[in-house]
PAMIVO-137900 format. One line per field, with one value per atom (N, C-alpha, C): residue in one letter; atom name; x, y, z. Coordinates in steps of 0.001 Angstrom, whole numbers, plus 500000, padded with zeros to 6 digits. Layout:
resn	(a	...)
name	(CA	...)
u	(X	...)
v	(Y	...)
w	(Z	...)
END
This chain:
resn	(m	m	m	n	n	n	r	r	r	r	r	r	g	g	g	f	f	f	i	i	i	s	s	s	s	s	s	c	c	c	i	i	i	a	a	a	g	g	g	s	s	s	l	l	l	a	a	a	i	i	i	s	s	s	t	t	t	r	r	r	a	a	a	f	f	f	a	a	a	e	e	e	t	t	t	q	q	q	l	l	l	r	r	r	p	p	p	c	c	c	s	s	s	y	y	y	q	q	q	l	l	l	s	s	s	w	w	w	i	i	i	k	k	k	n	n	n	f	f	f	q	q	q	g	g	g	a	a	a	g	g	g	e	e	e	y	y	y	i	i	i	a	a	a	l	l	l	a	a	a	k	k	k	g	g	g	f	f	f	f	f	f	r	r	r	e	e	e	q	q	q	g	g	g	l	l	l	d	d	d	v	v	v	t	t	t	l	l	l	l	l	l	a	a	a	g	g	g	g	g	g	p	p	p	t	t	t	m	m	m	p	p	p	h	h	h	e	e	e	p	p	p	v	v	v	v	v	v	m	m	m	s	s	s	g	g	g	k	k	k	a	a	a	l	l	l	l	l	l	a	a	a	q	q	q	t	t	t	m	m	m	p	p	p	d	d	d	n	n	n	t	t	t	v	v	v	m	m	m	a	a	a	n	n	n	m	m	m	h	h	h	g	g	g	a	a	a	t	t	t	l	l	l	k	k	k	v	v	v	i	i	i	g	g	g	a	a	a	g	g	g	y	y	y	q	q	q	k	k	k	s	s	s	p	p	p	f	f	f	c	c	c	i	i	i	a	a	a	s	s	s	l	l	l	l	l	l	s	s	s	g	g	g	h	h	h	p	p	p	m	m	m	r	r	r	t	t	t	p	p	p	q	q	q	d	d	d	m	m	m	i	i	i	g	g	g	r	r	r	r	r	r	i	i	i	g	g	g	v	v	v	q	q	q	s	s	s	v	v	v	n	n	n	l	l	l	v	v	v	v	v	v	w	w	w	r	r	r	t	t	t	f	f	f	l	l	l	r	r	r	l	l	l	n	n	n	h	h	h	i	i	i	d	d	d	p	p	p	a	a	a	s	s	s	i	i	i	t	t	t	v	v	v	v	v	v	p	p	p	v	v	v	q	q	q	f	f	f	d	d	d	m	m	m	a	a	a	p	p	p	l	l	l	i	i	i	a	a	a	g	g	g	d	d	d	v	v	v	d	d	d	g	g	g	f	f	f	f	f	f	g	g	g	y	y	y	l	l	l	n	n	n	d	d	d	n	n	n	v	v	v	v	v	v	h	h	h	l	l	l	e	e	e	v	v	v	a	a	a	g	g	g	h	h	h	q	q	q	t	t	t	a	a	a	v	v	v	v	v	v	p	p	p	f	f	f	a	a	a	r	r	r	f	f	f	g	g	g	y	y	y	t	t	t	v	v	v	m	m	m	g	g	g	a	a	a	t	t	t	l	l	l	v	v	v	v	v	v	r	r	r	a	a	a	d	d	d	s	s	s	l	l	l	q	q	q	d	d	d	p	p	p	a	a	a	r	r	r	r	r	r	a	a	a	m	m	m	l	l	l	v	v	v	s	s	s	f	f	f	m	m	m	r	r	r	a	a	a	d	d	d	i	i	i	q	q	q	g	g	g	w	w	w	q	q	q	a	a	a	a	a	a	i	i	i	a	a	a	d	d	d	p	p	p	a	a	a	l	l	l	g	g	g	a	a	a	d	d	d	l	l	l	t	t	t	v	v	v	n	n	n	t	t	t	f	f	f	g	g	g	k	k	k	g	g	g	n	n	n	g	g	g	l	l	l	d	d	d	l	l	l	k	k	k	a	a	a	e	e	e	e	e	e	q	q	q	s	s	s	c	c	c	r	r	r	a	a	a	s	s	s	n	n	n	d	d	d	l	l	l	m	m	m	m	m	m	d	d	d	a	a	a	n	n	n	t	t	t	d	d	d	s	s	s	k	k	k	g	g	g	l	l	l	f	f	f	w	w	w	m	m	m	s	s	s	d	d	d	a	a	a	s	s	s	i	i	i	a	a	a	d	d	d	t	t	t	v	v	v	r	r	r	i	i	i	l	l	l	r	r	r	l	l	l	g	g	g	g	g	g	l	l	l	a	a	a	a	a	a	s	s	s	p	p	p	d	d	d	m	m	m	f	f	f	t	t	t	n	n	n	e	e	e	i	i	i	l	l	l	v	v	v	e	e	e	a	a	a	r	r	r	q	q	q	g	g	g	a	a	a	t	t	t	t	t	t	r	r	r)
name	(N	CA	C	N	CA	C	N	CA	C	N	CA	C	N	CA	C	N	CA	C	N	CA	C	N	CA	C	N	CA	C	N	CA	C	N	CA	C	N	CA	C	N	CA	C	N	CA	C	N	CA	C	N	CA	C	N	CA	C	N	CA	C	N	CA	C	N	CA	C	N	CA	C	N	CA	C	N	CA	C	N	CA	C	N	CA	C	N	CA	C	N	CA	C	N	CA	C	N	CA	C	N	CA	C	N	CA	C	N	CA	C	N	CA	C	N	CA	C	N	CA	C	N	CA	C	N	CA	C	N	CA	C	N	CA	C	N	CA	C	N	CA	C	N	CA	C	N	CA	C	N	CA	C	N	CA	C	N	CA	C	N	CA	C	N	CA	C	N	CA	C	N	CA	C	N	CA	C	N	CA	C	N	CA	C	N	CA	C	N	CA	C	N	CA	C	N	CA	C	N	CA	C	N	CA	C	N	CA	C	N	CA	C	N	CA	C	N	CA	C	N	CA	C	N	CA	C	N	CA	C	N	CA	C	N	CA	C	N	CA	C	N	CA	C	N	CA	C	N	CA	C	N	CA	C	N	CA	C	N	CA	C	N	CA	C	N	CA	C	N	CA	C	N	CA	C	N	CA	C	N	CA	C	N	CA	C	N	CA	C	N	CA	C	N	CA	C	N	CA	C	N	CA	C	N	CA	C	N	CA	C	N	CA	C	N	CA	C	N	CA	C	N	CA	C	N	CA	C	N	CA	C	N	CA	C	N	CA	C	N	CA	C	N	CA	C	N	CA	C	N	CA	C	N	CA	C	N	CA	C	N	CA	C	N	CA	C	N	CA	C	N	CA	C	N	CA	C	N	CA	C	N	CA	C	N	CA	C	N	CA	C	N	CA	C	N	CA	C	N	CA	C	N	CA	C	N	CA	C	N	CA	C	N	CA	C	N	CA	C	N	CA	C	N	CA	C	N	CA	C	N	CA	C	N	CA	C	N	CA	C	N	CA	C	N	CA	C	N	CA	C	N	CA	C	N	CA	C	N	CA	C	N	CA	C	N	CA	C	N	CA	C	N	CA	C	N	CA	C	N	CA	C	N	CA	C	N	CA	C	N	CA	C	N	CA	C	N	CA	C	N	CA	C	N	CA	C	N	CA	C	N	CA	C	N	CA	C	N	CA	C	N	CA	C	N	CA	C	N	CA	C	N	CA	C	N	CA	C	N	CA	C	N	CA	C	N	CA	C	N	CA	C	N	CA	C	N	CA	C	N	CA	C	N	CA	C	N	CA	C	N	CA	C	N	CA	C	N	CA	C	N	CA	C	N	CA	C	N	CA	C	N	CA	C	N	CA	C	N	CA	C	N	CA	C	N	CA	C	N	CA	C	N	CA	C	N	CA	C	N	CA	C	N	CA	C	N	CA	C	N	CA	C	N	CA	C	N	CA	C	N	CA	C	N	CA	C	N	CA	C	N	CA	C	N	CA	C	N	CA	C	N	CA	C	N	CA	C	N	CA	C	N	CA	C	N	CA	C	N	CA	C	N	CA	C	N	CA	C	N	CA	C	N	CA	C	N	CA	C	N	CA	C	N	CA	C	N	CA	C	N	CA	C	N	CA	C	N	CA	C	N	CA	C	N	CA	C	N	CA	C	N	CA	C	N	CA	C	N	CA	C	N	CA	C	N	CA	C	N	CA	C	N	CA	C	N	CA	C	N	CA	C	N	CA	C	N	CA	C	N	CA	C	N	CA	C	N	CA	C	N	CA	C	N	CA	C	N	CA	C	N	CA	C	N	CA	C	N	CA	C	N	CA	C	N	CA	C	N	CA	C	N	CA	C	N	CA	C	N	CA	C	N	CA	C	N	CA	C	N	CA	C	N	CA	C	N	CA	C	N	CA	C	N	CA	C	N	CA	C	N	CA	C	N	CA	C	N	CA	C	N	CA	C	N	CA	C	N	CA	C	N	CA	C	N	CA	C	N	CA	C	N	CA	C	N	CA	C	N	CA	C	N	CA	C	N	CA	C	N	CA	C	N	CA	C	N	CA	C	N	CA	C	N	CA	C	N	CA	C	N	CA	C	N	CA	C	N	CA	C	N	CA	C	N	CA	C	N	CA	C	N	CA	C	N	CA	C	N	CA	C	N	CA	C	N	CA	C	N	CA	C	N	CA	C	N	CA	C	N	CA	C	N	CA	C	N	CA	C	N	CA	C	N	CA	C	N	CA	C	N	CA	C	N	CA	C	N	CA	C	N	CA	C	N	CA	C	N	CA	C	N	CA	C	N	CA	C	N	CA	C	N	CA	C	N	CA	C	N	CA	C	N	CA	C	N	CA	C	N	CA	C	N	CA	C	N	CA	C	N	CA	C	N	CA	C	N	CA	C	N	CA	C	N	CA	C	N	CA	C	N	CA	C	N	CA	C	N	CA	C	N	CA	C	N	CA	C	N	CA	C	N	CA	C	N	CA	C	N	CA	C	N	CA	C	N	CA	C	N	CA	C	N	CA	C	N	CA	C	N	CA	C	N	CA	C	N	CA	C	N	CA	C	N	CA	C	N	CA	C	N	CA	C	N	CA	C	N	CA	C	N	CA	C	N	CA	C	N	CA	C	N	CA	C)
u	(840413	841816	841867	842636	842748	843748	843849	844687	846153	846605	848006	848283	847337	847513	847519	846640	846571	847880	848417	849673	850809	850827	851882	851832	850598	850464	850898	850603	851020	852541	853176	854634	855254	854686	855199	855058	853879	853659	854620	854865	855786	857194	857584	858917	859068	858002	858057	858204	857414	857486	858858	859386	860687	861785	861702	862700	862674	861423	861290	861813	861471	861940	863455	864040	865494	866130	865509	866038	865983	864861	864716	865831	866177	867201	868581	868735	870029	870237	869213	869353	870410	871259	872326	871841	871859	871425	872360	871773	872551	871853	872547	871971	872542	871636	872002	871559	872518	872225	871782	870527	870010	870584	870614	871187	870218	868928	867911	866809	865724	864564	864082	863165	862667	861724	862338	861586	861972	861741	861982	863422	864350	865752	866072	865137	865333	864388	863794	862765	863261	864478	865009	865137	865557	865667	864280	863299	861951	861417	861631	861156	861909	863217	864003	863523	863092	862525	861142	860290	858900	858804	859669	859632	860512	861182	861977	863332	863832	865126	866262	866217	867268	867216	866015	865885	866360	866102	866594	868109	868745	870202	870677	869742	870101	870331	869719	869929	868646	868772	867698	868115	867635	868114	867269	867951	867326	867769	866783	867092	867085	868192	868321	868068	867090	866754	867865	868091	869054	868339	869038	868434	869433	868986	869836	871041	870973	872081	872864	872575	873223	874313	875577	876636	876575	876726	876524	877789	878928	880183	880480	880242	880511	879672	878474	877617	878265	878886	879574	880857	881626	882888	882659	881529	881239	880760	880406	879887	878379	877709	876251	875561	876237	875728	876862	876541	877556	877939	876962	877212	876217	876506	875656	875641	874554	874490	874868	875755	876235	876655	877529	878105	879629	880349	881800	882567	882084	882801	882764	881614	881512	882450	882559	883429	884898	885293	886684	886988	886060	886281	886389	885572	885663	887019	887485	888795	889923	889757	890766	890847	889779	889757	889922	890470	890834	889992	888899	888087	888825	888434	889023	887873	887369	886172	886475	885744	885837	884455	884437	883197	883063	881948	881794	880745	880159	879179	878603	878041	877432	876013	875046	873653	873371	873966	873771	875031	874866	875996	876392	875465	875789	875213	875755	875365	873903	873172	871794	871700	872828	872800	872421	871745	871371	871103	870982	870430	869035	868046	866651	866201	865470	864916	863506	862775	861390	861253	860419	860165	859517	858780	858110	859063	860287	861267	862404	863578	864751	865241	864677	865049	866507	867152	868568	868747	869507	869732	871211	872061	873506	874196	875415	876129	876266	876437	876595	875317	874173	872917	872866	873732	873712	874434	875256	876035	875091	875347	874523	873261	873068	871854	872134	871039	871101	870800	871766	871613	871609	870579	870497	871296	872251	873114	873203	873028	873147	874634	874926	876331	877031	876302	876924	877282	876743	876996	877950	878543	879407	880648	881219	882396	882048	880914	880469	880172	879500	879152	880401	881394	882619	883365	883333	883967	883266	881946	881169	881488	881598	881955	883346	884269	885635	885669	884907	884843	884359	883492	882886	883468	884614	885378	884517	883783	882925	883489	883640	884134	883063	883363	882371	881811	882622	882169	881089	880906	879899	878501	878405	877119	876927	875723	875407	874904	875662	875242	874422	873224	872330	872245	872591	872487	871029	870790	869451	869556	868390	868313	867801	866968	866500	865057	864438	863091	863185	862392	862470	861644	861120	860313	861023	862341	863003	862924	862977	862876	861459	860495	859090	858709	859255	858938	859702	860696	861480	862651	862976	864119	865447	865418	866578	866106	867029	866701	866904	867786	868079	868315	868173	868235	869062	870080	870904	870056	869793	868924	869215	868250	868374	867391	867860	866993	865818	866063	865033	864260	864454	863757	863159	863976	863473	862742	863317	862691	861343	861271	860015	858952	859319	858343	857847	858734	858304	857293	857579	856696	855349	855356	854100	853261	853931	853221	852741	853029	852526	853486	854754	855754	856553	856541	857365	858811	859725	861115	862071	863220	864388	865534	866429	867494	868858	869875	871270	871791	871763	872217	873741	874242	875693	876391	875803	876448	876631	875720	875808	876923	877298	878291	879549	880040	881375	881477	880419	880523	880165	881076	880846	881306	880585	880881	879744	880098	879084	878350	877159	876390	875738	875114	874449	875381	876596	877615	877442	877816	877712	879086	879175	880466	880478	881659	881872	883219	883420	884744	885703	886917	887898	888134	888109	888385	887233	886049	884936	885225	886052	886412	887380	888065	889029	888440	887405	886774	885842	886060	885266	883760	883354	881927	881265	881905	881324	881357	882413	882495	881360	881118	880034	878687	878495	877254	877112	878206	878170	877799	878356	878020	876540	876049	874635	873741	874140	873348	873255	874373	874362	873572	873622	872807	871333	870875	869470	869133	870048	869790	869679	870509	870424	869062	868596	867261	866189	866328	865355	865325	866509	866559	866172	866421	865913	864381	863771	862305	861810	862549	862148	862207	863217	863345	862221	861887	860835	859443	859260	857925	858019	858187	858283	857056	855889	854673	854760	855345	855509	856450	857580	858518	857884	857074	856412	855376	854627	853602	854228	855289	855958	856577	857060	857647	856613	855485	854478	853636	853248	852251	852825	854117	854702	855946	857030	858313	858429	857871	857944	856644	855751	854458	854679	853994	854157	855150	855818	856789	856170	854845	854165	854498	854735	855137	853928	854126	853071	853284	852272	852422	852826	852184	852496	853947	854372	855744	856756	856480	857423	857542	856415	856490	857287	857055	857818	859298	859595	860991	861637	860868	861381	861708	860822	861054	862266	862369	863505	864817	864773	865984	866498	865587	866012	867036	866828	867742	869129	869185	870470	871178	870391	870948	871440	870873	871160	871850	872829	873491	874170	875007	875687	876545	877082	877901	877086	875900	875081	874471	874276	873783	874745	876030	877021	877492	877517	878082	877071	875920	874916	874860	873791	873578	874729	875030	876029	877475	877695	879075	879760	881033	881835	882911	882764	883746	885044	886116	887402	887290	886542	886385	885612	884554	883752	884567	885365	886227	887242	887863	888883	888278	887080	886416	886082	885544	885161	886381	887467	888688	889228	889271	889807	889026	887699	886876	886903	886909	887007	888343	889398	890702	890686	889983	889854	889210	888325	887665	888454	889703	890566	890459	889828	889657	890671	891233	892305	891726	891038	890453	891523	891333	892272	891499	891964	891248	891104	892059	891998	890920	890202	889069	887811	887879	886761	887098	886150	886379	885066	885144	883980	884001	884924	885132	883891	883120	881908	880857	880754	879817	880189	881472	881916	881464	881664	881240	879722	879045	877584	876948	877529	876953	877380	878460	878968	879071	879594	879810	878674	877488	876355	876575	876171	876378	875085	873945	872672	872285	871378	870905	870303)
v	(058441	058123	057292	056122	055324	055948	055346	055925	055985	054874	054845	055937	056105	057130	058514	058715	060015	060334	059315	059530	059818	059063	059271	060673	061148	062494	063546	063322	064274	064330	063124	063074	063791	063525	064166	065676	066107	067543	068163	067462	067976	068078	067049	067082	068241	068502	069610	070935	071099	072335	072476	071357	071410	071750	071131	071401	072861	073381	074778	075691	075373	076198	076158	074958	074841	075696	075612	076404	077883	078319	079732	080174	079282	079663	079725	079068	079050	080219	081054	082201	083164	083615	084535	085977	086797	088191	088973	089762	090520	091849	092937	094271	094867	095466	096089	097544	098447	099878	100356	100784	101331	102727	103140	104449	105587	105274	106314	105802	106552	106054	104786	104085	102852	103209	103352	103635	102603	102900	101948	101448	102195	101803	100519	100074	098807	097720	097879	096944	095498	095280	093920	093292	094092	093582	093280	094131	093878	092555	092314	091060	089871	090022	088938	088609	089628	089383	088765	089339	088876	087444	087078	085738	084736	085182	084275	083906	084683	084354	084459	085475	085624	084471	084106	083006	081684	081497	080284	080206	081354	081418	081469	081293	081252	082596	083640	084988	085602	086300	087125	088573	089128	090429	091576	092579	093825	094935	095661	096777	098075	098782	100043	101196	102024	103150	104190	104802	105888	107224	108241	109563	110592	111814	112855	113257	113071	113507	112339	111122	109948	109407	109500	108836	107330	106554	105113	104366	104884	104190	104011	105024	104821	103714	103485	102425	101069	100906	099649	099538	100615	100563	100295	100751	100538	099129	098389	097044	096982	098127	098128	097524	097538	096901	096124	094956	094161	094810	095415	096080	097203	098060	099217	099524	100174	100711	102185	102602	103979	104385	105359	105765	105725	105413	105221	106455	107654	108851	108957	108606	108641	107629	106464	105421	105830	106405	106858	107936	108877	109928	109339	108328	107668	106994	106317	105660	106672	107826	108878	109405	109189	109647	108489	107381	106305	105055	105043	103834	102807	101553	100469	099699	100242	099696	099154	098125	097535	097561	097745	097703	096303	095622	094231	094073	095173	095082	096452	096578	097843	097585	098152	097998	098707	099890	100663	100577	100123	100035	101408	102354	103720	104687	105875	106868	107295	107415	107900	109422	110108	111551	112291	113402	114258	115666	116586	117898	117916	118047	118072	119516	119758	121088	120934	122035	122009	122604	121965	122506	123877	124121	125406	126507	126118	127101	127264	126777	126834	125401	124689	123285	123128	122151	121882	120418	120160	118789	118462	119466	119256	120073	119719	120509	121984	122259	123645	124456	123775	124479	125051	124545	125005	126337	126712	127942	129152	129973	131153	130875	129629	129263	129076	129005	128747	127259	126564	125132	124834	124165	123774	122502	122576	121431	121250	120022	119708	119689	120031	120106	118754	117664	116336	115952	116659	116323	117300	118193	119210	118610	117561	116940	116347	115655	115070	116176	117217	118343	118972	119259	119890	118968	117677	116712	116699	116748	116745	117973	119133	120350	120219	119651	119489	118542	117458	116510	117183	118170	118816	120195	120485	121708	122975	122985	124131	124881	126155	127001	127082	126657	126728	128134	129148	130530	130925	130136	130463	129994	129316	128800	129255	129663	130039	128811	128374	127237	127744	127202	127583	126412	126610	125514	125086	123790	123253	121987	121500	120201	119211	118274	117264	117501	118544	118940	119730	119347	119999	121277	121740	122960	124149	124354	125491	125437	124236	124097	124409	123868	124082	125551	126201	127609	128552	128037	128877	129557	129150	129746	129247	128086	127569	127115	127049	126603	125109	124555	123129	122587	121269	120648	119371	119258	118052	116928	115899	114835	113501	112602	111235	111013	110352	110022	109157	108234	107282	107708	108946	109418	110802	111830	113201	113433	112967	113165	112458	111257	110506	111250	111755	112461	113750	114427	115622	115259	114213	113796	113336	112562	112073	113241	114289	115473	116376	115992	116742	117744	117702	118627	117943	118507	117970	118416	117468	117727	117574	118194	117957	117645	116760	116348	116365	116535	116375	115146	113980	112759	112736	112600	112633	111516	110329	109185	109408	110159	110411	111407	112198	113247	113043	111815	111562	111027	111185	110727	109239	108406	106964	106284	106579	106055	105138	103985	103070	103699	103208	103758	102667	103097	102172	101011	101362	100357	099789	098525	097840	097785	098258	098328	097497	096968	096177	096579	096226	096390	095409	095846	094967	093706	093830	092637	091633	092056	091109	090087	090452	089525	088453	088747	087803	086956	087458	086736	085666	084388	083306	083438	083796	083875	085030	086204	087359	087188	086585	086343	085419	084375	083440	084149	085081	085848	086740	087326	088179	087368	086178	085308	084952	084592	084245	085449	086607	087818	088087	088037	088359	087335	086072	085069	085441	085765	086107	087453	088401	089744	089733	088941	088803	088248	087240	086698	087780	088557	089618	090640	091030	092040	091474	090206	089578	089664	089401	089473	090905	091857	093268	093780	093357	093757	093161	091912	091227	091752	092255	092680	093982	095112	096401	096707	096211	096466	095820	094634	093961	094759	095195	095992	097263	097915	099156	098889	097803	097473	097224	096429	096162	097434	098298	099567	100444	100653	101613	101056	099799	099250	098436	098121	097314	097984	097927	098361	099875	100604	102062	102698	101896	102428	103527	104635	105762	106790	106496	107449	108399	108313	109221	108981	107727	107388	107215	107525	107408	106129	105286	103981	104113	105021	105197	105642	106590	107094	106005	105236	104194	103109	102772	101765	102299	103547	104128	104238	104522	104575	103193	102169	100798	100484	100867	100606	101394	102641	103465	102911	102295	101723	100546	099825	098691	099121	100297	100793	101095	101407	101692	100412	099384	098157	097170	097243	096224	096811	096075	096424	095165	095311	094142	093437	094205	093646	092675	093086	092208	091071	091279	090191	089009	089298	088223	087772	088697	088378	088374	088996	089020	090343	090533	091760	092011	093281	093774	093626	092943	092699	094003	094111	095291	094884	095329	094974	095744	095230	095932	097346	097472	098787	099741	099234	100081	100526	099611	099958	101013	100805	101752	103134	103188	104473	105164	104387	104948	105521	104781	105240	106494	106479	107627	108902	108792	109986	110476	109546	109963	110659	110162	110824	112219	112358	113675	114668	114146	114989	115181	114703	114904	113831	112698	111619	110513	109971	108971	107574	107397	106090	105162	103849	102872	101615	100902	099702	098639	098573	097497	097691	098800	098949	098256	097738	097032	095545	094695	093256	092536	091585	090761	089405	089211	087871	087305	088159	087671	087277	088053	087707	086387	086144	084879	083705	083816	082739	082613	083745	083718	083070	083319	082785	081356	080917	079558	079220	080188	079969	080405	080694	081117	082543	082834	084179	084819	084189	084784	085867	086737	087810	087240)
w	(741497	741788	743075	743066	744275	745239	746432	747480	747060	746406	745983	744954	744019	742996	743613	744618	745272	745982	746698	747422	746447	745314	744316	743736	743463	742894	743892	745167	746200	746302	746236	746315	745122	743929	742721	742805	743319	743458	744441	745538	746548	746002	745209	744619	743661	742871	741918	742639	743729	744503	745137	745672	746320	745331	744133	743116	742702	742542	742132	743230	744481	745594	745694	745442	745490	744399	743197	742082	742394	743043	743383	744330	745297	746266	745625	744468	743807	742853	742674	741782	742313	741416	741804	741624	742670	742532	741615	740736	739761	739498	739693	739457	738179	737396	736122	736162	735968	735997	734619	734528	733281	733050	731793	731482	731753	731828	731959	732853	732965	733685	732987	733591	732976	731823	730641	729429	728372	727107	726025	725959	726511	726410	727155	728005	728711	728240	727055	726581	726548	726102	726050	727419	728394	729759	730352	730055	730571	730042	728759	728163	728761	728953	729536	730946	731690	733017	732917	732081	731979	731459	730543	729954	730699	731739	732546	731973	730999	730394	731410	732260	733266	734274	734691	735657	735065	733771	733109	733150	733229	733332	734782	735707	737123	737764	737207	737723	738258	739355	739905	739653	738534	738065	738608	739111	739533	738592	738053	737163	737957	737942	738663	737701	738017	737147	737174	736010	735913	735867	735409	735338	734854	734668	734071	734901	736216	737068	737649	737175	737754	736837	737231	736455	736710	735680	735800	736205	735766	736022	737517	738369	739796	740427	739895	740434	740204	739044	738748	739564	739617	740361	741845	742381	743806	744098	743050	743245	743424	743355	743496	742279	741153	739940	739295	738736	738055	736734	736079	734802	734607	733639	733380	731895	731471	730114	730185	729283	729312	727901	727789	726515	726642	725560	725678	726134	725791	726239	727764	728357	729819	730470	729844	730393	730332	729214	729087	730131	730307	731303	732701	732998	734308	734478	733442	733519	733657	733031	733149	734585	735348	736741	737727	737251	738170	738119	737369	737247	736395	736529	735720	735085	734000	733367	731984	731607	730272	729630	728323	727551	726966	727261	726811	725717	725259	724182	723872	722678	722260	721771	722478	722060	720754	720583	719360	718509	717281	716369	715816	715894	715494	716521	716528	717529	717358	718466	718393	718432	718628	718816	717540	717733	716604	717115	716187	716490	715880	716737	716282	716106	715029	714784	714247	714204	713758	712362	711551	710215	710304	711380	711557	712029	712362	712835	711845	712226	711352	711130	710175	709971	709571	710166	709898	709542	708480	708021	707835	707892	707788	708871	709235	710240	709846	708560	708115	708350	708379	708649	710065	710946	712337	712524	711571	711708	711807	712814	713044	713844	714249	714984	716479	717225	718675	718895	719498	719711	721206	721656	723060	723309	724213	724511	726023	726482	727902	728295	729518	729950	729820	730054	729990	728555	727579	726179	725478	726235	725621	724956	725542	724940	723576	723516	722245	721242	721683	720812	720190	721021	720517	719555	719861	718957	717602	717634	716392	715546	716169	715438	714821	715589	715089	713896	713972	712861	711581	711736	710576	710279	710923	710646	710818	711913	712217	713425	713295	714382	715466	716686	717764	717965	717672	717858	716863	715821	714803	715199	716338	716820	718260	718589	719969	720719	721708	722528	723709	723844	724929	725909	727180	728150	728331	728219	728420	729261	729701	730347	729296	729683	728728	728298	728831	728428	727127	726136	724829	724729	725848	725852	725199	725409	724756	723225	722659	721205	720741	721432	721056	721205	722240	722485	721561	720849	719953	720624	721843	722537	721973	721321	720607	719223	718298	716940	716767	717578	717516	718902	719046	720371	720272	721123	721171	721782	720981	721467	720824	720978	720479	719331	718287	717158	717582	718518	718914	720157	720587	721780	721548	721597	721474	720161	719065	717754	717699	718222	718245	719045	720213	721048	720388	719692	718965	717884	717138	716050	716581	717657	718253	718760	719236	719728	718596	717350	716215	715605	716033	715497	714387	713198	712119	712327	712120	712482	711296	711449	710593	711543	711137	712051	711371	712208	711792	712533	711897	712584	712700	713908	714109	713340	713324	712673	711179	710573	709126	708803	709794	709554	710398	710380	710911	712317	713131	714521	714579	714091	714007	715293	716355	717685	718117	718659	719170	720357	720639	721744	722585	723677	724602	724945	725318	725605	727013	727170	728447	729094	730329	731006	732279	732581	733790	734385	735638	736221	735569	735318	734677	735485	736812	737620	737600	737117	736980	735885	734928	733852	734342	735451	736003	737123	737760	738863	738293	738599	737990	738221	739434	739738	738995	739026	738348	736829	736323	734881	734431	735218	734888	734889	735823	735863	734642	734203	733009	731771	731654	730521	730562	731735	731886	731576	732076	731819	730327	729627	728203	727402	727779	727080	727150	728355	728541	727921	728034	727517	725993	725359	723904	723512	724244	723979	724132	725192	725435	724326	723848	722797	721438	721207	719991	719966	721117	721208	721076	721641	721566	720128	719401	717994	717171	717445	716690	717017	718233	718668	719466	718777	719483	720335	719926	720703	722079	722149	723441	724334	723772	724566	725083	724245	724653	725735	725584	726574	727947	727994	729269	729841	728968	729411	730094	729411	729880	731021	730913	731838	732985	732927	734003	734586	733875	734446	734577	733611	733682	734115	734684	735122	736147	735968	736877	736373	735250	734694	733683	733496	732576	731117	730751	729388	728476	727211	726204	725404	725319	724671	723207	722491	721071	720890	721699	721587	721942	722978	723383	722315	721677	720609	719421	719059	717948	718306	719567	720000	719918	720274	720154	718696	717794	716366	715856	716285	715862	716408	717574	718166	717346	716690	715865	714819	714245	713208	713769	715044	715680	716117	716428	716989	715937	714736	713723	712497	712002	710743	710214	709217	708647	709693	710628	711702	712556	712976	713812	713002	711697	710857	710867	710917	710868	712242	713201	714518	715655	715450	716500	717240	718004	718765	719741	719935	720888	720409	719281	718833	718441	718800	718470	717476	716240	715214	715431	714839	714933	714368	713265	712641	713541	714186	715081	716291	716825	717957	717535	716376	715899	715667	715069	714847	716158	717084	718380	719098	719119	719783	719099	717778	717030	717323	717321	717498	718942	719888	721285	721549	720935	721083	720465	719349	718725	719694	720554	721539	722817	722817	723977	725033	724705	725669	725408	726479	726364	726157	725042	724715	724164	724353	723806	723411	722407	721949	723024	723965	724948	726006	725960	726893	726358	725126	724514	724375	724718	724569	724266	723340	722992	723693	724623	725181	725875	726548	727220	726180	725110	724041	723391	723205	722607	723462	724770	725664	725713	725742	725843	724622	723470	722234	721956	722548	722343	720860	720094	718674	717781	718358	717529	717057	715823	715284	714824	715084	714682	715649	715201	716075	717342)
END
């Protein structure tokens, strides 16, 4: 290379570095509150970070780990996170206590909740099978539990509710006959550990409530800067979840070996949980409208059932407006 060529290459290299550095400084910080610890439930976000989808949208995203004792709505209301993944019953309860939150998308088109039982114990497959049994229910899920019983015309007094946490040890030990859990989490871990299970899926028996909903402060929809960040986030997040659905092994690998490293996660279980989540995330609604879309029917069902449980839900707390902007007319997954 001659001197002129060398100088030109140096200038080009410097410009590339400067452009990249400038782009880095222009990234907008954005915090997203996860619903749980960093496990499979954030697989789409991990992929969006690892593949640079968020950065392509001009965002520097921080994922905030959740946990069993952490309410997610206050994190959003305080401004510590722009948005959070939660459940609609929690959001309605927060709004009933003064929060002003809107749901802008639903990761799960149907509820992941179930009652898990063991074939070696007292297997249950219908709500009526629970009558006369001991069911372990976490305190945070009591509203959903009571609503489910009401939907299925079951007298709460006919079932013994045993207070539990999120450890399934009481079920394995036989201290309870059934355990309030997730189809794509607790059931998977039981099966991977060698326990054959029977389940009562809430969605199959009337609890047609969306899950893994994304919530934001209502005023974020009116603020131009925050609204633009939400649109950018959803564009990248959709890409991430499209990749997670297509390649559950990738989502599991990033979960166990990178983002959730140190959480004691099992690779096989996380991959199976990723695959099981696909069934919750996709249906005819997402085939036509794309991931996270909330149909009028799904909103109406969710509101009706939450009201049955004594929660002041209303259709206007749900909006697809950010998804419409993020997709720019596209309706593919």
